[in-house]
C-alpha positions as CSV (number, residue, x, y, z in Angstrom):
1,M,125.9,-143.0,-69.0
2,Q,128.7,-140.7,-68.2
3,N,129.3,-137.5,-70.1
4,H,131.9,-138.5,-72.9
5,H,134.1,-135.6,-72.4
6,A,134.3,-136.2,-68.5
7,V,135.3,-140.0,-69.6
8,V,138.0,-138.8,-72.0
9,E,139.5,-136.6,-69.2
10,T,139.5,-139.3,-66.5
11,I,141.3,-141.8,-69.1
12,R,143.7,-139.1,-69.6
13,T,144.1,-138.4,-65.8
14,L,144.8,-142.1,-65.7
15,K,147.3,-142.4,-67.9
16,A,149.2,-139.5,-66.5
17,R,149.2,-141.5,-63.3
18,Y,150.4,-144.6,-65.1
19,C,153.7,-142.8,-66.2
20,R,154.1,-141.4,-62.9
21,Y,153.5,-144.3,-61.1
22,V,156.4,-146.1,-63.1
23,D,159.0,-143.3,-62.9
24,T,158.2,-143.2,-58.9
25,Q,158.1,-146.9,-58.8
26,N,154.8,-146.8,-56.8
27,W,153.9,-150.3,-57.4
28,S,150.9,-150.3,-55.1
29,E,149.0,-147.7,-57.1
30,F,150.3,-148.7,-60.6
31,A,149.1,-152.5,-59.8
32,A,145.6,-150.8,-58.6
33,M,145.5,-149.5,-62.4
34,F,144.9,-152.9,-63.8
35,A,141.7,-154.6,-64.8
36,R,141.3,-158.3,-63.5
37,G,143.0,-160.6,-65.8
38,P,144.7,-158.1,-68.2
39,S,147.1,-158.7,-71.2
40,L,150.1,-156.8,-71.8
41,R,152.0,-157.0,-75.0
42,F,155.5,-155.2,-75.9
43,I,156.5,-155.3,-79.7
44,G,159.8,-154.2,-80.9
45,E,160.6,-151.6,-83.6
46,D,160.9,-154.8,-86.1
47,G,157.5,-155.8,-85.0
48,V,158.4,-158.9,-83.1
49,V,156.8,-159.5,-79.8
50,V,159.5,-158.9,-76.9
51,A,157.5,-159.5,-73.9
52,E,153.7,-160.5,-73.4
53,F,152.1,-160.9,-69.7
54,D,148.5,-162.5,-69.1
55,S,149.5,-162.4,-65.2
56,L,149.5,-159.1,-63.6
57,D,151.6,-160.6,-60.9
58,E,154.5,-161.9,-63.5
59,F,154.4,-158.3,-65.6
60,L,155.0,-156.5,-62.0
61,A,157.7,-158.7,-60.9
62,V,159.5,-158.4,-64.3
63,T,159.1,-154.5,-64.4
64,K,160.0,-153.9,-60.6
65,G,163.1,-156.1,-61.2
66,Y,164.2,-154.5,-64.7
67,L,163.6,-150.8,-63.4
68,A,165.1,-151.2,-59.5
69,G,167.4,-148.5,-59.4
70,A,166.9,-147.0,-62.7
71,R,165.7,-143.2,-63.2
72,T,163.1,-143.2,-65.5
73,I,160.8,-140.6,-67.4
74,H,157.6,-141.9,-69.5
75,Q,155.6,-139.5,-71.3
76,V,152.4,-139.8,-73.4
77,H,151.0,-137.2,-75.8
78,N,148.7,-137.1,-78.9
79,D,146.2,-139.1,-77.5
80,E,143.2,-140.6,-79.3
81,I,140.8,-141.8,-77.3
82,D,137.5,-143.5,-78.4
83,V,134.3,-144.3,-76.1
84,I,133.3,-147.5,-77.2
85,S,130.5,-147.8,-74.8
86,E,129.6,-147.2,-71.0
87,T,132.2,-149.9,-69.8
88,E,135.0,-149.7,-72.9
89,V,137.5,-147.0,-74.0
90,H,140.1,-147.5,-76.5
91,A,143.2,-145.3,-76.4
92,I,146.2,-144.8,-78.5
93,W,149.0,-142.4,-77.3
94,S,152.2,-141.4,-78.6
95,M,154.9,-142.3,-76.1
96,E,158.6,-141.6,-75.2
97,D,160.5,-143.1,-72.4
98,Y,164.5,-142.5,-71.3
99,L,165.6,-145.1,-68.5
100,I,169.0,-144.8,-66.9
101,F,170.0,-147.6,-65.1
102,P,172.6,-147.9,-62.3
103,D,176.1,-148.6,-62.9
104,V,175.9,-152.1,-61.4
105,N,177.4,-155.4,-63.2
106,D,174.0,-156.6,-64.9
107,S,172.6,-157.5,-68.1
108,R,170.8,-154.3,-68.2
109,P,172.3,-151.4,-70.6
110,A,173.7,-148.1,-69.3
111,S,170.8,-146.3,-70.7
112,M,167.3,-146.6,-73.4
113,H,165.7,-144.1,-75.3
114,G,162.5,-145.0,-76.8
115,Y,159.4,-144.0,-78.6
116,G,156.2,-145.5,-79.7
117,H,152.7,-145.8,-79.4
118,Y,150.6,-147.4,-76.7
119,H,147.4,-149.4,-77.8
120,E,144.9,-149.9,-75.0
121,T,141.5,-150.7,-73.9
122,W,140.4,-149.1,-70.7
123,L,137.4,-151.3,-68.9
124,L,135.1,-149.8,-66.4
125,E,135.2,-152.5,-63.5
126,D,133.6,-151.8,-60.0
127,G,133.1,-148.2,-60.8
128,Q,136.6,-147.5,-61.6
129,W,138.4,-147.2,-65.2
130,R,141.3,-149.8,-65.5
131,L,143.4,-151.0,-67.8
132,G,142.1,-154.3,-69.4
133,H,144.7,-154.5,-72.6
134,L,148.1,-152.7,-73.0
135,E,150.0,-153.2,-76.3
136,L,153.3,-150.8,-76.7
137,R,154.5,-150.9,-80.1
138,R,157.7,-149.5,-80.3
139,T,159.0,-147.4,-83.5
140,I,162.5,-146.4,-82.4
141,L,164.7,-147.9,-79.5
142,E,168.0,-146.4,-79.1
143,I,169.9,-148.4,-76.4
144,K,173.6,-147.4,-74.9
145,P,175.5,-150.2,-73.7
146,K,177.3,-149.9,-70.8
147,E,181.0,-149.2,-71.3
148,N,182.2,-151.9,-69.3
149,A,180.0,-154.4,-70.7
150,A,181.4,-158.0,-71.2
């Protein structure tokens, strides 16, 4: 079995990459972080599911489209990482993100600033740790509409 501390540090490093890959829009490396058949859920601050994906391709298409031209920063901290078995890790991260969207005529706001917690399951597949389940539960989401919004 892998050393417990080594597994925890590996998951921390991978989550840091997750954030960097989103912020740099490195979609090929981002996609490689996910297990086969991942489940992804995004829950608003009111507890209602905002988006849900069982297809990585669909999730990537929606994410790429929404973040096209945006400048973003995603940060995670205060990790709670539990090594469940040799092939499964559960993690919860406090998160903060800030997104500034381009000034174009579309339905996106001017900016978003949010907080919450990622609840994740990481799986060891083909010798690599990959995200099998991700659920973002928002606690605060501040949305600034575009000034010229119709």
